[in-house]
Structures are given as structure tokens and as C-alpha cells.
C-alpha positions as CSV (number, residue, x, y, z in Angstrom):
1,M,0.1,0.2,-0.2
2,G,2.8,1.9,-0.1
3,G,3.6,2.7,3.5
4,P,3.3,6.2,5.1
5,K,2.7,7.7,1.7
6,L,-0.8,7.0,1.5
7,K,-3.6,8.2,3.7
8,F,-7.1,7.2,3.9
9,D,-9.7,10.0,2.9
10,S,-13.0,8.8,4.5
11,S,-15.0,11.3,2.9
12,S,-14.6,9.8,-0.6
13,N,-13.4,6.3,1.0
14,L,-10.5,6.1,-1.0
15,W,-6.4,6.4,-0.5
16,R,-4.5,9.2,-1.4
17,D,-0.7,9.8,-1.8
18,D,1.3,12.9,-1.3
19,H,0.8,14.1,-4.7
20,G,-3.0,14.1,-4.4
21,G,-3.2,10.5,-6.6
22,Q,-6.5,8.6,-5.6
23,F,-6.6,4.8,-5.1
24,I,-9.3,2.1,-4.9
25,L,-7.7,-0.9,-2.2
26,C,-9.1,-3.6,-3.6
27,E,-9.6,-6.9,-1.1
28,F,-10.5,-9.3,-3.7
29,E,-7.8,-11.6,-2.1
30,P,-7.6,-9.9,1.6
31,E,-3.9,-11.4,2.4
32,R,-2.8,-9.8,-1.2
33,P,-4.8,-6.5,-1.5
34,V,-4.3,-4.7,-4.9
35,L,-4.2,-0.7,-5.2
36,I,-6.4,0.5,-8.4
37,S,-5.3,4.1,-9.2
38,V,-8.1,6.6,-10.3
39,S,-7.3,9.9,-10.1
40,E,-6.5,9.9,-14.1
41,D,-8.7,9.3,-17.1
42,E,-7.5,6.1,-17.3
43,W,-7.9,4.0,-14.2
44,R,-5.2,0.9,-13.9
45,A,-3.4,-1.5,-11.7
46,T,-1.0,-4.6,-11.7
47,Y,-3.0,-7.6,-10.8
48,A,-1.5,-11.4,-11.1
49,G,1.4,-9.8,-12.8
50,N,-0.8,-8.2,-15.4
51,D,-1.4,-4.4,-16.4
52,C,-5.1,-3.7,-15.9
53,R,-6.7,-0.6,-17.4
54,I,-9.9,1.1,-18.6
55,D,-9.4,4.1,-20.7
56,W,-12.4,6.5,-19.8
57,K,-11.3,9.5,-22.2
58,R,-11.1,6.9,-25.3
59,L,-15.0,5.9,-24.2
60,D,-16.2,9.1,-24.6
61,L,-19.2,8.8,-22.4
62,P,-21.0,11.9,-21.2
63,D,-20.6,13.1,-17.6
64,C,-24.2,12.2,-16.8
65,L,-23.4,8.4,-17.6
66,A,-19.7,8.3,-16.4
67,A,-19.8,9.9,-13.2
68,P,-22.6,7.5,-11.6
69,L,-20.6,4.5,-13.3
70,K,-17.6,6.0,-11.7
71,D,-19.2,6.2,-8.3
72,L,-20.5,2.5,-8.2
73,L,-17.0,1.1,-9.3
74,K,-15.1,2.6,-6.8
75,I,-17.6,0.8,-4.4
76,S,-17.7,-2.6,-6.0
77,F,-13.9,-2.5,-7.0
78,R,-13.7,-3.1,-3.3
79,K,-14.6,-6.9,-3.9
80,Q,-14.3,-7.4,-7.2
81,A,-10.9,-8.4,-8.9
82,A,-8.6,-5.6,-10.4
83,S,-8.3,-8.2,-13.5
84,S,-11.9,-6.9,-14.2
85,L,-11.0,-3.6,-15.5
86,A,-9.8,-4.6,-19.0
87,S,-13.2,-6.7,-19.3
88,L,-15.3,-3.7,-18.1
89,D,-13.4,-1.5,-20.7
90,W,-14.8,-3.9,-23.3
91,T,-18.0,-3.9,-22.2
92,L,-18.9,-0.5,-22.3
93,R,-17.3,-0.1,-25.6
94,D,-19.9,-2.9,-26.7
95,F,-22.3,-1.0,-25.3
96,I,-21.7,2.2,-26.9
97,Q,-21.2,0.6,-30.4
98,A,-24.7,-1.1,-29.6
99,C,-26.1,2.4,-28.9
100,H,-25.0,3.7,-32.2
101,S,-26.3,0.5,-34.0
102,A,-29.5,0.6,-33.0
103,D,-29.6,4.7,-33.2
104,V,-30.3,5.1,-29.6
105,D,-29.0,8.4,-28.0
106,F,-27.3,7.7,-24.4
107,S,-26.0,11.3,-24.2
108,G,-29.3,12.1,-21.7
109,G,-28.1,9.1,-19.4
110,F,-29.8,5.9,-18.5
111,R,-32.5,8.2,-17.4
112,A,-33.2,8.8,-21.4
113,I,-32.9,5.2,-22.5
114,G,-36.5,3.5,-22.2
115,A,-37.4,-0.3,-22.3
116,A,-38.0,-0.3,-25.8
117,Q,-34.6,1.2,-26.6
118,W,-33.0,-1.0,-24.4
119,R,-34.3,-4.2,-26.3
120,L,-32.7,-2.6,-29.2
121,V,-29.6,-2.2,-27.6
122,W,-29.8,-5.5,-26.2
123,K,-29.8,-7.2,-29.4
124,R,-27.1,-5.7,-30.8
125,M,-24.7,-6.4,-27.6
126,H,-22.6,-9.7,-27.5
127,S,-23.5,-12.0,-24.8
128,Y,-20.8,-11.2,-22.1
129,P,-21.5,-7.4,-22.0
130,R,-25.0,-8.0,-21.6
131,T,-24.4,-10.2,-18.8
132,R,-21.9,-7.2,-16.9
133,I,-23.9,-4.4,-18.1
134,R,-27.4,-5.8,-16.7
135,E,-25.6,-6.1,-13.4
136,I,-24.0,-2.9,-13.3
137,Y,-27.6,-1.4,-14.3
138,R,-29.2,-3.4,-11.3
139,Q,-26.6,-2.1,-9.0
140,L,-26.7,1.6,-10.1
141,A,-31.0,1.1,-10.0
142,N,-30.8,-0.2,-6.5
143,R,-28.6,2.9,-5.8
144,T,-30.8,5.4,-7.2
145,L,-27.9,6.5,-9.4
146,G,-27.6,7.7,-13.2
147,G,-31.4,7.3,-13.6
148,A,-31.6,3.8,-13.9
149,S,-35.1,2.5,-13.1
150,Q,-36.1,-0.5,-10.7
151,L,-38.6,-1.7,-13.3
152,I,-36.4,-1.9,-16.1
153,A,-34.0,-3.5,-14.1
154,A,-36.3,-5.9,-13.2
155,E,-37.6,-6.4,-16.9
156,M,-33.7,-7.2,-18.0
157,K,-33.6,-10.1,-15.3
158,G,-35.3,-12.3,-17.6
159,W,-34.1,-11.4,-20.8
160,K,-31.7,-14.0,-22.4
161,A,-28.2,-13.0,-22.3
162,R,-26.7,-15.6,-24.5
163,N,-28.1,-16.8,-27.6
164,E,-26.1,-19.8,-27.9
165,V,-23.6,-20.7,-25.3
166,K,-20.6,-22.3,-27.3
167,T,-18.8,-23.9,-24.3
168,L,-22.1,-25.6,-23.2
169,R,-23.1,-26.7,-26.9
170,H,-19.9,-28.3,-26.5
171,V,-21.0,-30.2,-23.7
172,L,-24.5,-30.9,-25.5
173,E,-22.8,-32.6,-28.1
174,W,-20.6,-34.4,-26.7
175,D,-17.7,-32.9,-28.4
176,T,-14.6,-35.1,-28.6
177,K,-11.9,-31.8,-27.7
178,R,-14.2,-29.4,-25.8
179,G,-17.0,-31.2,-24.7
180,A,-17.6,-33.8,-21.1
181,L,-15.4,-36.5,-21.2
182,T,-17.2,-39.8,-21.6
183,T,-17.7,-42.4,-18.7
184,A,-14.5,-44.6,-20.2
185,E,-12.4,-41.1,-21.2
186,L,-12.8,-40.5,-17.5
187,E,-11.7,-43.6,-16.2
188,V,-8.5,-43.6,-17.9
189,V,-7.7,-39.7,-16.3
190,R,-8.6,-40.9,-13.1
191,R,-6.2,-44.0,-13.2
192,E,-3.8,-41.5,-14.5
193,L,-4.1,-39.0,-11.8
194,R,-3.7,-41.6,-9.0
195,E,-0.8,-43.6,-10.7
196,A,2.1,-41.2,-10.4
197,S,4.7,-42.2,-13.7
198,R,8.2,-42.9,-12.9
199,P,10.4,-41.1,-13.3
200,E,8.1,-37.9,-12.1
201,S,9.4,-34.6,-11.9
202,I,8.3,-32.1,-9.7
203,R,6.6,-30.1,-12.3
204,D,4.6,-33.2,-13.4
205,K,3.7,-34.2,-9.8
206,A,2.2,-30.4,-9.4
207,V,0.4,-30.5,-12.7
208,R,-0.8,-33.8,-11.8
209,L,-2.4,-32.6,-8.7
210,F,-3.7,-29.6,-9.8
211,T,-5.7,-31.9,-12.6
212,W,-6.7,-34.1,-9.7
213,T,-8.0,-31.3,-7.6
214,M,-9.8,-29.7,-10.4
215,L,-11.7,-33.1,-10.9
216,E,-12.2,-34.1,-7.5
217,T,-13.5,-30.2,-6.6
218,L,-15.5,-28.9,-9.7
219,K,-14.2,-25.6,-8.9
220,R,-12.9,-22.9,-11.7
221,P,-9.7,-22.6,-12.3
222,T,-9.3,-19.4,-10.9
223,Q,-10.4,-20.7,-7.3
224,I,-7.8,-23.6,-7.5
225,L,-5.4,-21.4,-8.9
226,S,-6.3,-18.5,-6.1
227,M,-5.9,-20.8,-3.4
228,S,-3.2,-19.4,-0.4
229,S,-0.2,-21.1,0.2
230,T,-1.8,-22.4,3.3
231,A,-5.0,-23.7,1.9
232,L,-4.9,-27.3,2.9
233,T,-6.0,-28.0,6.4
234,V,-5.6,-31.4,8.2
235,V,-7.7,-32.8,10.7
236,G,-7.1,-36.1,12.8
237,G,-4.3,-38.3,12.6
238,K,-3.9,-38.4,15.9
239,P,-3.8,-41.2,18.0
240,A,-2.4,-43.1,15.1
241,D,-5.5,-45.3,14.8
242,Q,-7.6,-42.1,13.6
243,I,-8.2,-41.4,9.7
244,E,-6.8,-37.9,8.4
245,C,-9.1,-35.8,7.1
246,F,-8.1,-33.4,4.8
247,F,-9.9,-29.9,3.8
248,L,-9.2,-27.4,0.8
249,S,-9.7,-23.4,1.6
250,I,-11.4,-22.6,-1.5
251,P,-11.6,-18.6,-2.6
252,P,-15.7,-17.9,-3.7
253,A,-15.9,-16.9,-7.3
254,K,-17.9,-14.4,-9.3
255,A,-21.1,-13.1,-7.2
256,Q,-19.7,-14.7,-4.2
257,A,-16.4,-13.0,-4.5
258,G,-15.5,-10.9,-1.4
259,L,-16.8,-13.5,0.7
260,P,-14.9,-15.7,2.8
261,D,-13.0,-19.0,1.6
262,A,-14.9,-22.1,2.0
263,L,-13.8,-25.0,3.1
264,W,-14.2,-28.3,0.9
265,S,-13.4,-31.7,1.7
266,I,-11.1,-33.9,-0.4
267,S,-10.5,-37.7,-0.5
268,H,-8.1,-39.0,1.9
269,E,-5.9,-40.2,-1.5
270,L,-5.7,-36.5,-2.8
271,G,-5.1,-35.1,0.3
272,V,-1.8,-37.5,1.3
273,A,-0.4,-36.8,-2.2
274,L,-0.9,-32.6,-1.7
275,S,1.0,-33.2,1.6
276,S,3.7,-34.8,-0.3
277,L,3.6,-32.2,-2.6
278,S,4.0,-29.3,0.2
279,S,7.3,-31.4,1.2
280,H,9.4,-30.4,-1.5
281,T,11.7,-27.5,-1.5
282,S,11.1,-25.7,-4.7
283,I,7.4,-25.9,-4.1
284,S,8.1,-24.3,-0.8
285,K,10.1,-21.6,-2.1
286,L,7.9,-20.7,-5.0
287,R,4.5,-20.7,-2.4
288,K,6.5,-18.5,-0.3
289,K,7.3,-16.2,-3.2
290,T,3.6,-15.9,-4.7
291,G,1.7,-16.8,-1.8
292,K,-0.3,-19.4,-3.9
293,F,-0.7,-23.1,-3.2
294,F,-0.3,-24.2,-6.9
295,V,2.5,-23.4,-8.5
296,F,4.6,-25.1,-11.5
297,P,8.2,-25.2,-11.3
298,S,10.3,-25.0,-14.4
299,Q,13.2,-26.5,-14.9
300,R,15.4,-24.2,-13.5
301,G,13.4,-24.3,-10.5
302,E,11.7,-20.8,-11.2
303,S,7.8,-20.6,-11.8
304,V,6.4,-21.2,-15.2
305,A,4.3,-18.1,-14.6
306,S,5.1,-14.3,-13.2
307,S,6.7,-14.7,-9.7
308,R,4.0,-11.5,-8.9
309,G,1.0,-13.5,-8.4
310,R,-0.9,-16.8,-9.4
311,T,-0.1,-18.6,-12.1
312,S,-3.0,-17.7,-15.3
313,T,-5.8,-20.0,-16.2
314,A,-3.9,-19.8,-19.9
315,V,-0.8,-21.0,-18.4
316,A,-2.1,-23.8,-15.9
317,G,-4.4,-24.9,-19.0
318,S,-1.4,-25.1,-21.3
319,Q,0.5,-27.1,-18.6
320,V,-2.4,-29.9,-18.3
321,A,-2.8,-30.2,-21.9
322,E,1.1,-30.9,-22.2
323,W,1.1,-33.1,-19.1
324,A,-1.4,-35.3,-21.1
325,R,0.3,-35.3,-24.0
326,E,3.4,-36.4,-22.3
327,R,1.7,-39.0,-20.5
328,R,0.0,-40.1,-24.2
329,I,-3.4,-40.6,-22.2
330,V,-5.0,-41.8,-25.1
331,S,-9.1,-41.8,-25.3
332,P,-11.1,-45.0,-25.7
333,R,-13.3,-43.3,-28.0
334,T,-11.2,-41.3,-30.6
335,K,-8.0,-43.7,-30.1
336,F,-6.0,-40.2,-29.8
337,V,-4.4,-38.7,-26.8
338,L,-7.0,-36.7,-24.8
339,H,-7.3,-33.2,-25.6
340,L,-7.3,-32.1,-21.5
341,K,-8.1,-29.3,-20.5
342,P,-9.4,-27.6,-16.8
343,T,-12.6,-26.9,-18.2
344,R,-13.1,-30.1,-19.6
345,L,-12.9,-31.5,-16.0
346,R,-15.7,-29.1,-14.5
347,H,-18.1,-30.1,-17.7
348,S,-17.2,-34.0,-16.9
349,G,-17.8,-33.9,-13.1
350,A,-21.3,-31.5,-13.9
351,T,-22.3,-34.2,-16.2
352,A,-21.7,-37.0,-13.8
353,M,-24.2,-35.5,-11.3
354,A,-27.0,-35.3,-14.1
355,I,-26.3,-38.9,-15.1
356,Q,-26.8,-39.5,-11.4
357,G,-29.8,-37.8,-11.6
358,L,-29.4,-35.0,-9.3
359,P,-31.7,-32.0,-9.6
360,R,-30.3,-28.6,-11.4
361,Q,-30.2,-26.9,-8.0
362,V,-27.9,-29.5,-6.7
363,I,-25.5,-29.1,-9.9
364,Q,-25.9,-25.4,-9.6
365,D,-24.7,-25.1,-5.9
366,V,-21.6,-27.7,-6.5
367,L,-20.7,-25.4,-9.5
368,E,-21.3,-22.2,-7.7
369,Q,-23.1,-21.1,-10.8
370,D,-25.2,-17.7,-10.3
371,H,-28.1,-18.4,-12.7
372,P,-29.9,-22.2,-12.7
373,S,-30.4,-22.4,-16.2
374,S,-26.2,-22.5,-16.5
375,A,-27.0,-26.3,-15.2
376,D,-29.5,-27.1,-17.9
377,A,-26.9,-28.4,-20.7
378,Y,-25.6,-30.9,-17.9
379,I,-29.0,-32.6,-17.3
380,K,-30.1,-32.4,-21.4
381,A,-26.7,-34.0,-22.1
382,V,-28.4,-36.9,-21.1
383,G,-31.9,-36.5,-21.8
384,S,-33.6,-38.0,-24.6
385,D,-33.6,-34.8,-26.8
386,L,-30.0,-35.4,-27.4
387,F,-30.0,-39.0,-28.1
388,P,-29.2,-38.2,-31.8
389,A,-26.0,-36.2,-30.7
390,I,-24.9,-38.7,-28.1
391,E,-25.5,-41.5,-30.5
392,K,-23.5,-39.7,-33.2
393,A,-20.7,-38.9,-30.9
394,S,-20.1,-42.9,-30.2
395,E,-20.4,-45.7,-32.6
396,R,-21.5,-48.4,-30.1
397,G,-25.0,-46.9,-29.5
398,L,-27.4,-45.3,-26.8
399,G,-27.5,-49.1,-25.0
400,K,-23.5,-49.3,-24.6
401,I,-23.4,-45.7,-23.4
402,F,-25.7,-46.1,-20.8
403,E,-24.5,-49.2,-19.7
404,E,-21.0,-47.7,-18.7
405,L,-22.9,-44.9,-17.4
406,S,-24.8,-46.9,-14.8
407,D,-21.7,-49.0,-14.1
408,S,-19.5,-46.3,-13.9
409,F,-21.4,-43.7,-11.7
410,F,-23.5,-45.7,-9.4
411,F,-22.7,-48.9,-7.1
412,K,-19.6,-50.9,-8.3
413,G,-19.7,-53.8,-5.9
414,S,-22.0,-56.9,-6.0
415,I,-25.3,-58.2,-4.6
416,G,-24.8,-61.6,-2.8
417,E,-25.3,-63.7,-0.1
418,I,-24.3,-63.0,3.9
419,Q,-20.7,-63.8,4.6
420,S,-19.1,-63.9,7.9
421,K,-16.0,-61.7,7.6
422,G,-15.4,-58.0,7.1
423,K,-19.1,-56.8,8.0
424,V,-20.1,-53.5,7.3
425,V,-22.4,-51.6,9.3
426,I,-24.3,-48.6,9.4
427,P,-22.6,-45.9,11.2
428,L,-25.3,-45.4,13.9
429,V,-24.6,-46.3,17.4
430,L,-28.1,-46.8,19.4
431,L,-27.7,-48.0,23.1
432,D,-30.9,-50.3,22.9
433,S,-30.4,-52.1,19.5
434,T,-27.8,-54.2,17.3
435,P,-26.1,-52.2,14.5
436,A,-27.5,-53.0,11.2
437,I,-25.1,-54.9,9.0
438,V,-25.5,-54.0,5.4
439,G,-22.9,-56.4,3.8
440,N,-19.4,-57.3,3.4
441,C,-15.9,-56.1,3.0
442,R,-14.2,-58.5,0.7
443,S,-10.6,-56.4,0.3
444,G,-9.0,-58.2,3.4
445,D,-6.8,-55.4,3.9
446,P,-7.7,-52.1,6.4
447,C,-9.7,-49.5,4.8
448,A,-7.9,-45.9,4.1
449,R,-11.2,-44.7,3.3
450,H,-15.1,-44.0,5.1
451,P,-16.7,-47.5,5.6
452,F,-20.3,-47.6,4.8
453,W,-20.3,-44.2,2.8
454,S,-17.4,-45.3,0.6
455,C,-18.3,-49.1,0.2
456,Y,-21.5,-48.0,-1.3
457,D,-20.4,-45.1,-3.4
458,G,-17.8,-47.0,-5.7
459,C,-16.1,-49.4,-3.8
460,P,-15.4,-52.7,-6.1
461,H,-14.9,-54.8,-2.5
462,F,-18.3,-54.5,-1.4
463,L,-20.9,-57.1,-1.2
464,A,-24.4,-55.8,-0.3
465,W,-26.4,-58.3,1.1
466,K,-29.6,-59.0,-1.1
467,E,-31.6,-60.1,2.3
468,F,-30.8,-56.9,3.7
469,D,-33.5,-54.1,3.3
470,H,-31.0,-51.2,2.1
471,R,-34.1,-48.7,2.2
472,T,-32.7,-48.7,6.0
473,S,-29.2,-47.2,4.6
474,L,-30.8,-44.8,2.5
475,A,-33.4,-43.6,5.5
476,F,-29.9,-42.9,7.4
477,V,-28.4,-40.8,4.5
478,E,-31.2,-38.8,4.3
479,A,-31.5,-38.6,7.8
480,E,-27.9,-37.3,8.0
481,L,-28.5,-34.9,4.9
482,S,-31.5,-33.5,6.8
483,R,-29.3,-32.9,10.1
484,W,-26.5,-31.5,9.0
485,S,-28.4,-29.0,6.4
486,K,-30.2,-28.1,9.9
487,A,-27.0,-27.6,11.5
488,E,-24.7,-25.8,8.6
489,G,-27.8,-23.7,8.0
490,S,-27.1,-23.8,4.0
491,K,-26.4,-26.4,1.4
492,E,-24.1,-23.6,-0.5
493,R,-20.9,-24.0,-1.6
494,S,-20.8,-27.7,0.0
495,K,-19.1,-30.6,-1.2
496,L,-20.5,-32.8,1.5
497,F,-23.9,-32.2,0.2
498,K,-22.7,-33.4,-3.4
499,D,-21.2,-36.4,-1.2
500,F,-24.4,-37.0,0.4
501,E,-26.5,-37.6,-2.6
502,R,-23.9,-39.4,-4.5
503,T,-24.1,-42.1,-1.6
504,A,-27.8,-42.0,-1.8
505,A,-28.0,-42.4,-5.2
506,A,-25.7,-45.6,-5.0
507,I,-27.8,-46.8,-2.4
508,R,-30.9,-46.6,-4.7
509,N,-29.0,-48.5,-7.2
510,V,-28.6,-51.3,-4.8
511,I,-31.9,-51.6,-4.1
512,G,-33.1,-51.3,-7.8
513,Q,-30.7,-54.1,-8.7
514,I,-31.9,-56.5,-5.8
515,E,-35.4,-55.6,-7.0
516,D,-34.9,-56.9,-10.4
517,L,-32.8,-59.9,-9.2
518,D,-36.3,-60.5,-7.1
519,G,-38.4,-60.2,-10.1
520,E,-36.3,-63.2,-12.4
């Protein structure tokens, strides 16, 4: 912040230097605040090693528009990432161009633009600026700035911002390079993520674990790359017979920006691998230098990105793609090396949730999406209206696809008769009753995961008893979800909610398989 040279001006809520310069203190990342210079016609800041700016003089907005916009932005940029300065510049230029194209006069400010004129401008704007302008207009209306109307803001809320979202269109069509990975492709990737190559450089390990974290948390790349160097938390492990639980402190995104980081549970296997990564000297040095958890050392031990901030999403994406090429991760669908990108992992996880039958709201909550319709593509990707697109994406036909989907995303154990060893019980202690036994573990080795939950959810060693009424297990899981929800107060931004739903979906699969066996 420049030490004693900067002083806070309470009348403007800005910081000033000895020369009269004005600055916004942006605390998008509270541990690494950024100063945005706002005393000139060109607002500017340095964020993550990049020069971000907006040129008000070039925009040439009338003062009746520019003044309220600046007043609003001086407030919002306290918690909004400084990197969005550049996109804001593009947004306003797109708005101005759309006004000229629609022959709409904005010289009188927002007060002079009615709903009918707004619709003309809206049609001529690009999709991203539409969303940004709508949010800016809503905030102006809420603060009664610039003549923005609450009625028009409410009407704009229902306007479609995107004519066709290309990224989600790739998901809908199961695009081989940009869409969600198929079941078989996901299994290949998961195996590669868990099995380190020999030898494996520290850079390869960092990229592999970043990719694994992306797939397991389903967060945006910017969120994972923004995690602080102390993001990993370990709970338990002492005494020695306790299983360690691992959590990542992940920053919020988009509309939640500025809120505290949220703790997300991760698997024991990933947690152990991330702890091992932290022990490397080159990783520790780069984390200390950048303040970020995920860093990717070069061959000389330096970071592959700027040392002044987090790694950019573009650099991280290229690292993941290069890692997949070097490992020669071949797609069972195309027989070529997979085009692996962080966004594909997020799409794949969301599609997997849709395959399990999870409702749109759950998918939206896990992905932290602002609008419910954003989750629709994942649901539609496995819906009947897109059967031709899916069949076109695979020469094996729909029957084979959905056979694999069922095998991979639900219960992976087997149904059988009662055995005496390795009994699995519902983890509920009742003083006046005997624990309910739901099946057997046929592994023979100590379980490093969580019995019962992991047994149903994907463990191939689990033998579910045919004679047991697994509706009891389902009732227990649903009761635990209800109890946890009341204690938590909200399901938002919680991976635990997704874990409950995954286990419940697996139990329903077991019940269905037993009913099919009884009907034969």
C-alpha cells in the first residue's frame, strides 16, 4: 500500500498519496490487496503480474453516464478482482457500439433510455457484455444512481443474455475436444491421476495434482489457482488409529467474490498426495514467493508463470494439456491423445452429477453458478432430446453408453448372500439395538477410506447383502443429510452435500438391482 505515503480519506473512502493521487484498495484477495489508481482518465492496476486498465477518455461517455458509473465502481472494486478492469472497458465499448448501431441516444444518461430502446441495444450486444451491463444497471438502480430504473432492471432480469453458449453447446454435443469426457475417458484420466509415472518431475507432480484437484472439487480454475499457500488443512490423524481428514480452503467466485474462503473436503488419497507435494523444497520456495498453493516449477526451479501473483488460467491450461500429451493419455473413444483442459474436467464432473439424476439446484450449488439455467446443459446432455447427438458421438450406440454410465457412476460392488467376515454396518450407535449390517468388505486389507459411505459409493470390494433391506441405509443417509443441513444452515458451496447425494444415489441403485433380481 505504499506505507506512510498513503492516507485514507473517509469522505471519499479512497486512499490518497502525497501528490493527490487517489486509489481504491481492492481486497478481492484479502491477504494480497491491490491498489487501483483512479485519479486519472485511465484507471489502472497491476494484478497477477498483468497490467489492467480502463480508458475513460477513449470511451468518451457523457458525464451523466460516466460520473455515476465511476461512483458505483469505486464501491464495487473494493471486492471485485482488479483483473476485470480490462473486461469492463470492453463491456462499455460494446454497449456504446450497440447504442450507435440501434440509433439510441445515450447522451442524456440511463434516464433517457427506455425499455423499448434497451431491447434494441440488447439485441446488438455480445453475450458477456450483456450480463455485465445488466448487473451494473441493477446496482445503479438499487443505489438510485444515474437515473437507472428499478422497473427496467427487473425486466432486464428476464432477458436472455446468451443466444447460444458455445462452451455448453460442446457439452450438449459431447464434443471430442471441448465437451465433457465420456465415462470411459474419465476412468482413464482418474487412473493416470492416481498412478504417478516413474520417474516424475516435481513439475509433473504439481500439474497432476492440480488436475486431480480440479476433477475432485469441480471448482473454476481461477478459484483453485487463487488458493493461498496455506490452503490445505489436515484434521485428525492422532492418535495413530484415527483417519486423517483433508480440507482445502477455496476462494469464492463471481457473485460470491469478497466472501470468506470456504472449506471443501477432499479424498484422503488426494490429501496425502498434496501433503507430499508440500514437502518439496522448490514448491515451498515458490509458494513463499507467490503466496499461492499451486505453483508449477520450471526445469530451473523457477515458476512457469509470473512470480508476482497466481498462475494464469491460460498457463495452467497449457500445463495440463502438455502433461496429458507427455503421458500419452489416449481416449478410448477417439483412439487419439485426449485434449485435456481444466474446463473439460468441470464439465465432466457436472455431467456425471446429471447422470446420477441429481436435480438442477444441486448441480448449480456444487458448481457455484449464479443462474440455474447454467446447469441445464449438463442435464440435457444425457436427456432424450439429445439422443441423436450422443449416438453420433459414439459408434457403439446408446445402449452401450448408458450401460457404461450406470456401471461407472453408481454402485460398483456386487449383490450376494451373507458372509461372516468384514462386516459393514450403518455408522449409527444405538444403546438399545444391534448395529444394522448391510454387507461385507471382501478386500481383506484395512480400509483407508470411510466405511459404509465409500462402500456404497464406488468401492468394488463391497458385497451388499441381498437379504438386507437397504432402504434402511437410504433412510439413514437422508436423515444425516437433513441433520447436517439444519446444523450448517445452508447447502451452498458445500461438497459434503454432493457426497451425501452420491451415496444416496448409489444406495438407490443397489435397491433397484435387488428388485430386478427378485423379479427374475
